[in-house]
C-alpha positions, 0 to 999 in steps of 0.5 A: 587252223586244222581246216587250213591244214586240210585245205593245204593238203588237198591243194597239194594233192591237186597240184600233184595230180595236175603235175602227173600227165596221163601215161599208158601202163606199158609201151610196146615197140615191135620192130620187124627186121627187113620188113618192107612197107608193101608187106602190109598189103601183100599178105592175106592176114588172119584175124587178130594180127596185122589185120587188127593193127591195120583196122584199129591202128594209125598207119604212116604209109610214107615213113622213110629212113633219112640216112645210109646205111640202112642196116639192122644196128643203125635202124634199131638205134635210130628208132628208139633214139630218134636220131641217126648214126651221125649223132647216136654213133651206131655207124652200122652192124660193124664199124671201126672203134679205136682202129679195131673192127667191132660189132655195134654191141661189142664190149670186152669189159663185159662177159656173157651170162647163161651161155658157155665159154663162147658166149661173149659179153656185150652192152649198149655202151657204143650207143652214145645217146639216150633212148625212149626207155632211158627218157622214161626212166629219167621222167619217172625217177627210174621207176619205169622198167624196160626189157629187150628181146630178140634173137639178134643181140643188137636188136635186144640191147640197143632198143632197151636203152642203157638202164633196163631191167634186162636184154636177152638174145639168142646165142647160137653157140649155146642154143639158148637165150643169154645176157651179159654181165652189163645187166646181171651176173646170173640169168633170171630163173624165168629165162633159165626155165624157158631155156630148159623147157624150149631146149629142142626148139632152141636147137632147131633152125631158129634163123630160117623157120617160123620157130624163131618167131614163136620163141621170141614172142614166148620169151617176150610174153615170159618177160611181160609176166615175170617182170610185171611189166605195165603193173607198176606206178610208172610206165614200162617198156617192152622192146621186141624184135623179130630177127629171123624175117631178115635172116631168112630173107638173106638166104632165100630172098623176099617172098620165098615160101620160107620167108612167107611162112615166117610172116604168116607165123608172125601174124598169129604170134602178133594176134596172140600177143595183142590178146594177151596185152588186152587181158593183162593190160587192157586195150586202152592201157598200152601203146604199141607201135610196129615198124622196121629197122630197114627194108630189103631189095628183091634178089637179082634172080627174082628181078631179072627173071621178069625182065626188071632192072637189077644188079649185084656188086661183090664187095669182097672182090671190089677191095681186092681189085681196088687194091691192085690198082692202087699198088700199081699207082703207089707201089704199096699193098693194102692201101684200102684196109676194109670195107663195112656197110658200103663204106671203105677205110683207108689204111693210115698206117701203111700210107704214113709208113710209105710217106704217101700223100693222103689226098692223092691216095684218096683220089686214086682210091675213089676212082678205082672203087667207081670203075665197076659199072655197078657203082654210080659214085665213090665219094670222099665223105670229108669232101662230099659238098664238092661232089655233083650228086643230089642233095638228098643223097648228100644229106643221107650220107652225112646223116649216116657218117660218124667220124672215126667209126665210119669209113672215109669212102662212101660207095653209092651203087646204081639204083637197084644194085646191092651187095651180093653175087648174081647167083645168090637167091637172097635179098639184101639192103643197106642202100638209100633206095625205096626198097631199103629205106621205105619202112611200115609204121603203125601206132595202136592202142592208148589215145590212138584214133584209127586212120592213116596218112600218106604224108612224108614221115621219118623213122626218127619221128617214132621216138619224138611221137612216143615221147610227146605222147607221154609227155616226156623229153625226147632222147637227147640226140633226137632230131625227129618231129612228132607225128601230129595226126 
């Protein structure tokens, strides 16, 4: 009898071992804000950073964003959910929610933690699908732990999912890293200590100088150590986003000396962080991927000074001019309510109060918005199939449109045109163009064989690939396909 019992225990142990698939100790997601794909090959990288990723990683050289608008909140959400705004609901950095203009992580039900009286509460509640981190937790009975780190709130909050250990972002009001009551009522001691120890650096220009990158990785290192990520029985996740690459580029433009200095510092920070991961977790025990939330269009001055086609469309002026034209037609002010992320919102309250025909206002609004030479099409999204535009563009608009959050009219600028003014030196993004939609993608570490492909892959394939490798269900809105190589 005892022999049978021992045999049964051995059988059960063997079955348990079979039921538990091999997984890395840690997944690290590294997203570089507004990093164009060609940046991988435009800089002279040092040892240990991008050079290591390029040599030891698997490169997907033709990874495309399949929706518009190509902006930060939508990009981070799509990377970690494997789907697009049409499904995850993050229609832009800002959008309408219940008739109110909100940010992607807006949440009045929460309070800021660790800042001052101006620090607002935020959460991932506007994200309506699960993420890689959420699926990891479901697969491990919530033994997995996740942390999100970034200068931008949306870049820390959305990747970390709905049930992380924490998400921490830089608060410009208090010049410190903060969180929200969605996560906890008090900053962890290690974050408070970090803010005290780096007070001078945090008070400097973190948005336009390399120090912002250094602080981001320094806090990520503290999260790795103090939250014991990669040290438990289940796979953990650390989501890091480098935000000042985008902020600086908006001010100074792609390949400006200031932007270049940030990328060269980023290279050093990645080298140091890989070394830390190798020491603490082991090269074969973590899976790291690097990508971008979107690319960036070269500035008008940079392009035109070399005789290359470009253009600028100033959206605040566009809504003023269009409303003036609509008033001439209908005798009513402010028929267009707002513009966000290349979409326009009709003012339903004004239309209804004046008893105007909605379809006629829509047609007139599209015609007025299409008048500037910089605009190729102004599209009534509800009737997009009736427009004689390329199918690939229709599909991207549909995949980026979330009803009641996105604007009813989508603007398609002429190729190479972006939102801005000719005199501005900064770059921008948001359009369907290759400049904005072609992003880097590298996998390195656990079960990754060095190599590369130039076949078409998609931003939504990232989550699908990571989840397939981990043998967990993909996020519940995922439309991506695992990259089989």
